[in-house]
C-alpha positions as CSV (number, residue, x, y, z in Angstrom):
1,M,25.1,-64.4,-35.8
2,R,26.0,-63.8,-32.2
3,A,27.6,-60.4,-33.2
4,T,24.2,-59.4,-35.2
5,T,22.1,-60.5,-32.1
6,G,24.2,-58.7,-29.6
7,L,24.2,-55.4,-31.7
8,A,20.4,-55.5,-32.1
9,A,20.0,-56.0,-28.3
10,G,22.2,-53.1,-27.4
11,L,20.3,-50.7,-29.8
12,A,17.0,-51.7,-28.4
13,V,18.4,-50.9,-24.8
14,L,19.7,-47.5,-26.0
15,T,16.4,-46.7,-27.6
16,V,14.5,-47.7,-24.4
17,G,16.8,-45.4,-22.3
18,L,16.3,-42.4,-24.6
19,V,12.6,-42.7,-24.4
20,V,12.6,-43.0,-20.7
21,T,14.9,-39.7,-20.3
22,A,12.6,-37.8,-22.6
23,C,9.4,-38.8,-20.7
24,G,11.2,-38.0,-17.3
25,T,12.0,-34.6,-18.6
26,A,8.7,-33.8,-19.9
27,A,7.1,-34.7,-16.7
28,Q,8.9,-32.1,-14.7
29,P,6.2,-29.7,-12.9
30,D,6.1,-26.0,-13.9
31,R,7.1,-24.1,-10.8
32,A,6.6,-20.6,-12.3
33,T,2.7,-20.7,-11.9
34,S,2.9,-21.1,-8.0
35,T,3.0,-17.4,-7.2
36,I,0.2,-16.1,-9.2
37,G,-2.3,-14.0,-7.1
38,S,-0.1,-13.8,-4.0
39,A,1.3,-10.6,-2.3
40,S,4.9,-9.9,-2.4
41,P,6.9,-9.3,0.9
42,S,6.7,-5.6,0.3
43,G,2.9,-5.6,0.0
44,A,2.8,-4.8,-3.8
45,S,0.5,-7.0,-5.6
46,S,2.0,-9.7,-8.0
47,P,0.5,-10.3,-11.3
48,G,-2.9,-12.2,-11.2
49,R,-6.4,-11.3,-10.1
50,N,-6.5,-8.3,-7.7
51,P,-8.9,-8.1,-4.8
52,A,-11.6,-5.3,-4.5
53,G,-10.5,-1.9,-3.7
54,C,-10.3,-0.9,0.0
55,R,-13.2,0.8,1.4
56,T,-13.0,3.9,3.8
57,A,-15.1,2.2,6.6
58,S,-12.8,-1.1,6.5
59,L,-9.7,0.9,7.2
60,T,-8.2,2.3,10.4
61,W,-7.0,5.8,10.2
62,T,-4.4,7.6,12.4
63,L,-3.2,11.1,11.9
64,V,-0.1,12.1,14.0
65,L,1.3,15.6,13.9
66,L,5.2,15.2,14.2
67,P,7.3,17.4,16.4
68,K,8.1,20.8,15.1
69,E,11.5,21.4,13.5
70,T,13.2,24.7,12.5
71,G,12.2,25.9,9.1
72,S,9.1,26.7,7.2
73,R,7.5,23.3,6.9
74,R,5.5,21.1,9.3
75,D,5.2,17.3,9.0
76,A,2.4,14.9,9.9
77,R,1.8,11.1,9.1
78,L,-1.2,9.4,8.2
79,T,-1.2,5.6,8.8
80,I,-3.9,3.5,7.4
81,A,-4.5,-0.2,8.0
82,N,-7.0,-2.8,6.9
83,K,-9.2,-3.9,9.8
84,A,-11.5,-6.1,7.6
85,P,-11.0,-9.9,7.5
86,E,-11.0,-9.7,3.6
87,T,-7.9,-8.7,1.6
88,C,-8.2,-5.3,-0.3
89,L,-6.2,-3.4,-2.9
90,F,-5.0,0.0,-1.9
91,A,-4.2,1.9,-5.2
92,G,-3.4,5.4,-5.3
93,Y,-3.6,8.3,-2.9
94,P,-6.2,8.6,-0.2
95,G,-8.6,11.5,0.0
96,F,-7.4,14.0,2.6
97,S,-8.6,17.4,3.5
98,V,-8.8,19.9,6.4
99,H,-11.9,22.0,6.9
100,N,-12.9,25.2,8.8
101,G,-16.4,25.0,8.4
102,K,-18.1,24.7,4.9
103,A,-16.1,27.6,3.2
104,N,-12.3,27.2,4.1
105,S,-10.4,23.9,3.4
106,L,-7.0,22.8,2.3
107,E,-6.8,19.5,0.1
108,G,-4.0,16.9,0.2
109,V,-2.4,16.6,-3.2
110,G,-0.2,13.6,-4.0
111,H,3.5,14.2,-5.2
112,G,5.1,11.3,-7.0
113,H,3.7,8.0,-8.6
114,P,1.7,6.0,-6.2
115,G,1.9,2.3,-6.2
116,S,-0.6,-0.6,-5.6
117,F,-0.6,-2.5,-2.4
118,T,-2.7,-5.7,-1.5
119,L,-3.5,-5.4,2.1
120,R,-4.3,-8.4,4.3
121,R,-5.9,-7.7,7.7
122,G,-3.5,-5.8,10.0
123,T,-1.3,-4.4,7.1
124,G,-1.4,-1.1,5.8
125,V,0.3,2.0,4.1
126,T,1.8,5.2,5.5
127,V,1.5,8.6,3.9
128,D,3.8,11.5,4.9
129,L,2.2,15.0,4.9
130,H,4.1,18.3,4.6
131,Y,2.6,21.8,4.9
132,A,3.5,25.5,5.6
133,P,2.4,26.5,9.2
134,R,0.9,29.9,10.1
135,G,3.5,32.5,10.3
136,A,6.0,30.8,8.2
137,K,7.9,32.6,5.7
138,G,5.9,32.5,2.3
139,A,3.0,30.6,3.9
140,G,0.6,33.2,2.7
141,D,-2.8,34.6,4.3
142,Y,-5.0,31.5,3.5
143,C,-4.8,29.4,6.6
144,V,-6.9,26.5,8.2
145,A,-6.7,25.5,11.6
146,E,-8.5,22.3,12.7
147,N,-8.1,19.3,15.1
148,E,-9.5,16.7,12.6
149,A,-9.2,15.9,9.0
150,L,-11.7,14.3,6.5
151,V,-10.2,11.1,4.8
152,S,-11.3,8.6,2.3
153,A,-9.9,5.4,0.5
154,P,-8.4,5.9,-3.0
155,H,-11.2,6.1,-5.7
156,N,-13.7,5.9,-2.7
157,P,-16.0,3.1,-4.2
158,D,-18.7,4.0,-1.6
159,R,-18.2,7.7,-1.8
160,D,-17.8,7.5,2.1
161,R,-15.6,9.9,4.1
162,V,-14.8,9.9,7.8
163,N,-13.5,12.6,10.2
164,I,-10.5,11.5,12.2
165,P,-8.8,13.2,15.0
166,V,-5.2,14.9,14.9
167,V,-3.0,13.6,17.7
168,E,0.7,14.3,18.7
169,T,3.1,11.7,19.1
170,H,2.1,11.0,22.7
171,H,-1.6,10.5,21.4
172,R,-2.6,13.9,23.0
173,A,-5.0,16.1,21.0
174,A,-3.4,18.3,18.6
175,E,-4.3,20.8,15.7
176,I,-3.1,21.2,12.1
177,D,-2.6,24.8,11.4
178,A,-1.8,24.9,7.7
179,C,-1.5,27.6,5.1
180,G,-1.1,27.9,1.4
181,D,-2.8,26.2,-1.6
182,S,-2.6,22.6,-0.4
183,I,-1.1,20.0,1.9
184,S,1.6,17.8,0.1
185,M,1.3,13.9,0.3
186,S,4.1,11.6,-0.4
187,P,3.5,8.3,-2.1
188,P,2.0,5.8,0.0
189,R,4.6,3.1,1.4
190,Y,3.8,-0.4,2.9
191,T,3.4,-0.8,6.5
192,A,3.7,-4.5,7.9
193,A,1.3,-5.7,10.6
194,P,2.5,-5.7,14.2
195,A,3.1,-9.1,15.6
196,S,-0.1,-8.8,17.8
197,A,-2.2,-8.2,14.7
198,T,-1.2,-11.5,13.0
199,R,-2.2,-13.9,15.8
């Protein structure tokens, strides 16, 4: 009788232990959903609901003409940052053109597949520009010289464009003197906010 009672009691304890273990396992939280809708360290948006597209007027634009190097190409750098308190989505190439009056203009043309970047206040993207200067071998006769450029956000939801000045690396006024069919644009890359912009 004692052997039967002891065996039954042991089975009961074992059954309770298995039930507790199974319940404890099922109660573990799902950690995989904690990053939905957030921005990755590189600025690329993660899966989830994306914010509205960046608007031209909510961006700060800086166009810097880089020092001239030997060869038949000049380089410039277009830096774009979100100045609005709201996060926005920068997806694609910005609009870019240099005009001499209404007739002559050179448009920026993207080369490469652009990414999508979720930009918080102070963060942005940088686009490298390449073009043939006047007098360079193979530059052609169609040239545009201007000290400002016309820019707009990708897809331009407001159809808004703004003129921005061209400056050299020491922030003095400069001029883009470009020839050919277009100005080449590299894919935008993420630019982190400086420490002063995140305070």
